[in-house]
BAFI-3210 file (N, C-alpha, C; in Angstrom, 3 decimals, decimal comma, padded with zeros to 6 digits):
// residues 95
n [1|2|3|4|5|6|7|8|9|10|11|12|13|14|15|16|17|18|19|20|21|22|23|24|25|26|27|28|29|30|31|32|33|34|35|36|37|38|39|40|41|42|43|44|45|46|47|48|49|50|51|52|53|54|55|56|57|58|59|60|61|62|63|64|65|66|67|68|69|70|71|72|73|74|75|76|77|78|79|80|81|82|83|84|85|86|87|88|89|90|91|92|93|94|95]
n.u [-026,036|-024,599|-022,120|-022,586|-022,496|-024,095|-025,036|-025,227|-027,214|-029,352|-029,694|-030,451|-032,878|-034,486|-037,295|-037,386|-039,189|-042,277|-041,403|-039,654|-039,524|-039,484|-038,961|-038,640|-037,341|-037,734|-036,440|-038,427|-037,648|-035,815|-036,272|-034,465|-033,187|-033,205|-033,162|-033,554|-035,363|-035,387|-036,833|-036,292|-037,734|-037,139|-036,223|-036,752|-038,242|-040,973|-042,216|-040,300|-037,744|-035,063|-033,934|-032,940|-031,578|-030,961|-029,768|-029,168|-026,203|-026,512|-029,105|-029,350|-030,424|-032,811|-035,252|-036,029|-035,093|-036,358|-039,057|-039,136|-038,455|-040,552|-042,798|-042,057|-042,003|-044,701|-045,807|-044,566|-045,677|-048,366|-047,985|-047,507|-045,109|-043,432|-041,122|-038,123|-034,781|-032,273|-029,413|-026,886|-024,240|-021,310|-020,121|-017,116|-014,586|-014,874|-014,940]
n.v [-012,348|-012,037|-010,797|-008,175|-004,687|-002,707|-000,394|-001,120|-003,095|-001,542|000,170|-001,714|-002,610|-000,435|001,287|003,398|004,826|004,630|003,055|001,215|-001,749|-003,848|-006,925|-008,610|-011,376|-012,916|-014,742|-017,074|-018,046|-016,305|-013,741|-012,460|-010,976|-012,889|-012,902|-011,002|-009,439|-007,323|-004,936|-002,724|-000,424|000,457|003,723|004,828|002,889|001,807|-000,660|-002,474|-003,851|-004,093|-006,854|-007,962|-010,372|-011,691|-013,998|-015,098|-016,864|-019,162|-019,910|-020,604|-022,774|-023,539|-022,830|-020,254|-018,098|-018,677|-018,394|-015,673|-014,473|-015,359|-014,122|-011,423|-011,131|-011,549|-009,245|-007,338|-007,896|-007,248|-004,536|-003,746|-004,382|-006,054|-007,205|-008,423|-007,931|-009,944|-010,139|-012,416|-013,789|-015,233|-018,429|-019,949|-020,752|-019,561|-020,792]
n.w [-035,546|-033,307|-033,542|-034,076|-033,316|-030,761|-031,951|-034,666|-034,532|-033,615|-035,868|-037,793|-036,837|-036,439|-037,501|-040,066|-041,703|-043,629|-045,737|-044,811|-043,358|-040,491|-038,832|-035,775|-034,071|-030,939|-028,173|-026,484|-024,088|-022,729|-023,626|-025,264|-028,295|-031,239|-033,923|-036,982|-039,598|-042,368|-044,594|-047,182|-049,126|-052,521|-053,529|-056,086|-057,369|-056,211|-056,080|-055,612|-053,502|-051,071|-049,130|-045,962|-043,789|-040,597|-038,262|-035,002|-034,184|-032,536|-033,041|-035,641|-038,247|-037,127|-038,191|-037,658|-039,262|-041,733|-041,018|-040,273|-042,734|-044,410|-043,183|-043,412|-046,211|-046,757|-045,567|-047,194|-049,696|-049,224|-048,971|-051,507|-052,721|-055,261|-056,115|-054,774|-053,643|-052,560|-050,670|-050,269|-048,388|-049,799|-049,101|-048,378|-050,877|-054,201|-057,478]
ca.u [-026,218|-023,752|-020,956|-023,018|-022,466|-025,427|-025,430|-025,640|-028,502|-030,334|-029,958|-031,147|-034,215|-035,231|-038,122|-037,133|-040,395|-043,186|-040,721|-038,673|-040,241|-038,596|-039,516|-037,633|-037,699|-037,148|-036,507|-039,464|-036,998|-035,197|-036,647|-033,388|-033,351|-032,528|-033,106|-034,244|-035,502|-035,845|-037,112|-036,204|-038,274|-036,299|-036,789|-037,219|-039,150|-041,632|-042,667|-039,086|-037,124|-033,959|-034,262|-031,789|-031,977|-029,887|-030,186|-028,106|-025,503|-027,042|-030,448|-029,334|-030,864|-034,006|-036,415|-036,304|-034,870|-037,406|-040,304|-039,010|-038,493|-041,916|-043,691|-041,662|-042,454|-046,159|-046,023|-044,118|-046,678|-049,534|-047,611|-047,338|-043,796|-043,568|-039,800|-037,156|-033,385|-031,714|-027,963|-026,423|-022,781|-020,759|-019,399|-016,046|-013,969|-015,643|-014,143]
ca.v [-011,111|-011,981|-009,956|-006,809|-003,743|-002,228|000,607|-001,837|-003,728|-000,459|000,591|-002,776|-002,853|000,817|001,563|004,790|005,414|003,611|002,238|000,399|-002,671|-004,701|-007,918|-009,101|-012,592|-012,971|-016,041|-017,230|-018,439|-015,203|-012,464|-011,872|-010,989|-014,025|-012,718|-009,830|-009,345|-005,983|-004,655|-001,305|-000,182|001,307|005,067|005,101|001,823|001,438|-002,048|-003,255|-003,584|-004,928|-007,629|-008,401|-011,325|-012,029|-014,895|-015,383|-018,121|-020,306|-020,224|-020,977|-024,142|-023,828|-022,322|-018,865|-017,265|-018,943|-017,797|-014,223|-014,103|-015,585|-013,079|-010,145|-011,116|-011,365|-007,812|-006,612|-008,092|-006,431|-003,131|-003,465|-004,786|-007,201|-007,753|-008,199|-008,248|-010,519|-010,308|-013,524|-013,907|-016,470|-019,178|-020,737|-020,230|-019,706|-020,868]
ca.w [-034,825|-032,127|-033,759|-034,338|-032,210|-030,396|-032,947|-035,871|-034,247|-033,572|-037,246|-038,520|-036,309|-036,335|-038,672|-040,406|-042,290|-044,158|-046,730|-044,103|-042,470|-039,704|-037,917|-034,846|-033,334|-029,599|-027,513|-025,469|-022,839|-021,974|-024,207|-026,062|-029,739|-031,863|-035,366|-037,512|-041,049|-042,710|-045,989|-047,502|-050,466|-053,369|-053,671|-057,446|-057,815|-054,952|-056,076|-055,458|-052,200|-050,602|-047,941|-045,176|-042,758|-039,677|-037,183|-034,051|-034,485|-031,775|-033,508|-037,048|-038,482|-036,334|-038,924|-037,288|-040,439|-042,722|-040,536|-040,396|-044,151|-044,907|-042,662|-043,999|-047,606|-046,728|-045,327|-048,385|-050,755|-048,863|-049,139|-052,932|-053,237|-056,162|-056,392|-053,707|-053,894|-051,347|-050,741|-049,432|-048,424|-050,334|-048,086|-048,986|-052,102|-055,433|-058,694]
c.u [-025,250|-022,546|-021,317|-022,885|-023,902|-025,936|-025,905|-027,001|-029,603|-030,696|-030,788|-032,576|-035,055|-036,016|-038,024|-038,371|-041,227|-042,555|-039,683|-039,419|-039,236|-039,417|-038,378|-038,173|-037,000|-037,347|-037,619|-038,889|-036,510|-035,496|-035,570|-033,699|-032,563|-032,462|-033,863|-034,282|-035,987|-035,967|-037,044|-036,626|-037,345|-036,992|-037,398|-038,206|-039,836|-042,201|-041,490|-038,416|-035,954|-034,404|-032,960|-032,296|-030,766|-030,453|-028,974|-027,521|-026,120|-028,431|-030,485|-029,685|-032,132|-035,293|-036,772|-036,176|-035,953|-038,730|-040,263|-039,145|-039,893|-042,858|-043,357|-042,137|-043,971|-046,504|-045,674|-045,154|-047,925|-049,267|-047,345|-045,980|-043,979|-042,240|-038,891|-035,771|-032,812|-030,220|-027,567|-024,906|-022,375|-019,940|-018,363|-015,543|-014,863|-014,658|-013,193]
c.v [-010,996|-011,075|-008,501|-005,942|-003,310|-001,216|-000,061|-002,491|-002,682|-000,002|-000,450|-002,986|-001,597|001,054|003,050|005,502|004,299|002,718|001,302|-000,452|-003,575|-005,670|-008,432|-010,342|-012,564|-014,359|-016,048|-017,593|-017,250|-013,822|-011,782|-011,952|-012,135|-013,890|-011,470|-009,920|-007,939|-005,843|-003,155|-001,128|000,748|002,643|005,307|004,066|001,251|000,022|-003,009|-002,881|-004,520|-005,626|-008,059|-009,294|-011,666|-012,887|-015,167|-016,764|-019,322|-020,734|-020,615|-022,449|-024,514|-023,317|-020,880|-017,957|-017,439|-018,315|-016,275|-013,784|-014,264|-014,469|-011,702|-010,050|-010,980|-009,899|-006,997|-006,715|-007,262|-004,943|-002,778|-003,786|-006,058|-007,867|-007,434|-008,625|-008,727|-010,702|-011,404|-013,597|-015,244|-017,145|-020,050|-020,092|-020,502|-019,852|-021,944]
c.w [-033,661|-032,309|-034,007|-033,089|-031,909|-031,415|-034,243|-035,681|-034,227|-034,983|-037,977|-038,047|-036,156|-037,620|-038,961|-040,949|-042,911|-045,223|-046,121|-043,075|-041,758|-038,869|-037,051|-034,151|-031,991|-029,013|-026,474|-024,113|-022,027|-022,567|-025,030|-027,555|-030,351|-033,382|-035,780|-039,031|-041,353|-044,212|-046,180|-048,950|-051,232|-053,602|-055,044|-057,969|-056,579|-054,926|-055,917|-054,139|-051,954|-049,321|-047,271|-044,045|-041,911|-038,551|-036,300|-034,336|-033,784|-032,246|-034,988|-037,193|-037,738|-036,969|-038,559|-038,504|-041,484|-042,302|-040,644|-041,849|-044,722|-044,455|-043,239|-045,449|-047,699|-046,501|-046,566|-049,497|-050,474|-049,077|-050,607|-053,513|-054,051|-056,475|-055,223|-054,170|-052,568|-051,552|-049,755|-049,508|-049,032|-049,250|-048,790|-050,261|-053,299|-056,580|-058,718]
res [m|t|t|d|t|a|e|e|v|r|f|r|t|h|v|h|h|h|n|h|h|v|l|v|a|v|s|g|r|d|g|r|g|i|g|a|a|r|l|i|r|h|e|q|a|h|d|s|a|d|v|e|l|s|v|d|d|t|w|q|g|t|d|v|g|a|q|l|l|r|r|l|l|e|q|a|q|r|a|g|v|r|q|v|v|v|a|l|p|l|i|g|a|v|g]
***
């Protein structure tokens, strides 16, 4: 999240309607945002949704992302989502 502009962070954390769920993690030390997970339900298939997860560089490897994802998936399941699509960036060269 450290490279995101304020506008990008606002878009990722703004709940647009009932088909868009967002969870934000904040530091207990200084109250700053350290991660966010969001789910956007597909318009044509309401039991399916896209998931996006972002954790500040300094907090990676601390279980913040796993906790956000777990809680978001619990919310999604309660809302009737049965399938999620997660896009992950490829790291390094492939092939």
